[in-house]
C-alpha positions, 0 to 999 in steps of 0.5 A, a space after each residue: 620736766 626731764 633732765 638726764 646728766 649724761 654719764 655711763 652709768 645709767 641702768 639698761 633695760 631690754 628695749 633694745 630688741 625692738 630695733 636690730 642696733 647692728 651696724 651690719 646685717 647677718 651677712 656682715 653687709 653693712 648699713 647705715 639705718 642711725 647715727 646710733 649705729 657709728 662711733 665719735 670716731 666714724 662721725 667724724 670721719 663722715 664729716 670732714 670726708 664731706 667736707 674735703 668734698 666740698 672743697 675739692 668741688 667748690 674750691 679747686 681748678 678741676 672743681 668736682 673732676 677732682 674727686 675721686 669716682 669711687 662709684 664708677 661702673 656702679 649702680 645705686 637704687 634711689 628707693 623713696 617711698 616719700 616726698 622729696 628735695 633734698 636728699 633725692 638731689 643731693 643722692 642723685 647728685 652725689 652718685 654722678 659726681 662720684 661716677 656711678 648711675 643712680 636709678 630712682 625708683 619712687 612708689 609707681 616704680 617698684 612693689 616695696 612691701 605692696 604686692 612683694 614682701 621686703 624680704 624679696 624686694 632686698 633680696 631682688 633688688 640688693 642683687 643688681 646694684 651696689 648700693 641702696 638709698 631708701 626713704 621709707 615709712 615705717 622704721 621696720 622697712 628700711 630695717 627689712 631691707 638692710 637685713 636682707 641685701 647682699 648690698 649697703 642699705 641707707 636709711 633717707 629717711 623712717 619713721 624714726 630715724 634721719 641720720 643723714 640729716 643730722 651729719 648736715 647739721 653737724 658739718 653747717 655748725 663745725 663750718 662756724 669755726 673756720 673758712 670753707 677753703 681751710 680744714 674743717 675743725 674736728 668735733 671737739 669743737 663742738 664740745 660744751 655748745 647747746 642746741 635747743 630743739 623746739 619742736 615735734 619728737 621725731 625722727 631728726 629730734 630721735 638721730 639728735 639725741 642718740 649722736 649730740 651726747 656723746 659728742 659733747 654736745 648738750 641738748 635741751 629739748 621743749 615737745 608740747 605736752 601730750 601722748 602724740 609727743 613724748 619721748 620713744 623709748 626706744 631710742 632713749 635707750 639706745 641714747 643711753 647704750 651709748 653713753 654707756 659705752 662712750 670711751 673715756 676720752 670723750 666728755 658726754 654732754 647733757 640731756 634735757 626734755 620738758 614743754 617749755 619753750 623759754 627753758 629749752 632755749 636757755 643759753 643757746 648756742 644753736 636754736 633748731 626745729 622741723 616741721 609741726 605737721 609731719 608726712 601722714 600727720 596732715 589729719 591732726 593738722 588743726 590740733 597740732 597746731 593748736 598744740 604748738 602755740 607758743 612753740 615759733 622759734 623767734 627773735 622776742 622767744 630766744 631774748 625772752 629764754 635767754 639765748 646766747 647773743 650769738 644763736 644760730 637757727 637751723 631747720 631741715 627745710 622745708 618750713 612753714 610760716 607759723 614754725 619760725 618768723 621771716 626775721 628769724 628765718 631769711 636773716 643773720 641767724 638763718 643756717 638753713 640754706 647751707 644746711 641744705 646744700 651741706 645733705 650733697 656733701 655729707 650723702 656723698 662722704 655715706 656713699 663714698 663710705 658704704 657703697 664706693 668702698 672707701 676707708 674712712 
C-alpha cells in the first residue's frame, strides 16, 4: 500500500523528459493531451462552458439553435484509429452543433503512421483543417501529431491519457449539487470528497491521478498486484509536479494506492471502475479475469469496505458484467448514463475553446 499526503514539497525527478508536458507546440499552437496541462482555473472554465451549453440546448426555447456557432465554416478532422461510440458521437454532434463540419477518418481512410509518417500526416492534415480530434494507440502518436500540427490537437484517447472522459466525470459529479437548469457549482464543491478507483491501471486512472488531487479530491486506488498493473512513473511524476506548482489558494487532496478494493472504497463518495480488458489486451483475458477476482463493484463490496451511505457509481462504458453488478449499474447509485451524455457537452466546450478560439 502506497499513501501520498499531497503537499507542495515533492522531490522532482526528470521523468518528464519522456512526455512533452507542454500546452503548446513549438509553433505556439495549443493542444490538449492530458488534463495535467490545464490549470485548475482552465478546468473550471471548460466545465462551466460545458454546463452552459447543456442548459442552453436542453432548457431554452431555441435549444441548440441558441448556441454560438464558433465553428462555422470550419472543418474538424476526427481521426480515430480505435473503435468508439460515445467519443465519436459526442465529437461529430458537437462540431455540427457549433456550425462546423466534422470529417471522420478511420484507419481505412488515413495512413496514420503506416505508409506515411506521423510528421507528414500532421503537416498535411493540419494544413487543410481547423482542428484535430485524435483517438490513437500509443501516446507518442498523439504527441507526434500535436508537435507538428499547425492546428490544435485534442487527445480523444491514447494509451496513457483520456482527458475528455475525466472532464465528463467531473461535470457529472458537480451536477449532483445542483439542478441541470441552474448554474453549475464550482469545483470547490468537490474539495474533500473521496473517489475510489477499483480497477485497472489505465489511461482513465492516469488522468484522474494528475487531476483530482489538484482539485482537492481524495483519490484512493485499488489495482491488482503484478507488473501489468503498476503505476506509471511518468504519470506519478506529473502528478507530483502539478501539486508542487499548485497555488496557495487551492488545498490539495490525498492519493492512496493499494491492492485492496475494500480499503479503497472506505468513506468513498464515488466508486469508479472501467473495463478490465482494454483493446489490445484480449490475449490476456483469462489471466486478467483471474487477477481481478474480488474487484467487482457491488453493494456488498461497498458495505464491507465502509463506503458513504449515499455513494454513487461511475463507469466510462462499455461495461461488462464482471466489472460491476447489475444491481449497482442499473440502480439508483449509477450515474453512468448522465456521465455518457456529458461526454458531448465537455467535448463541445473543448472544441469551442481550442478550435473555435473562444476564451474561457
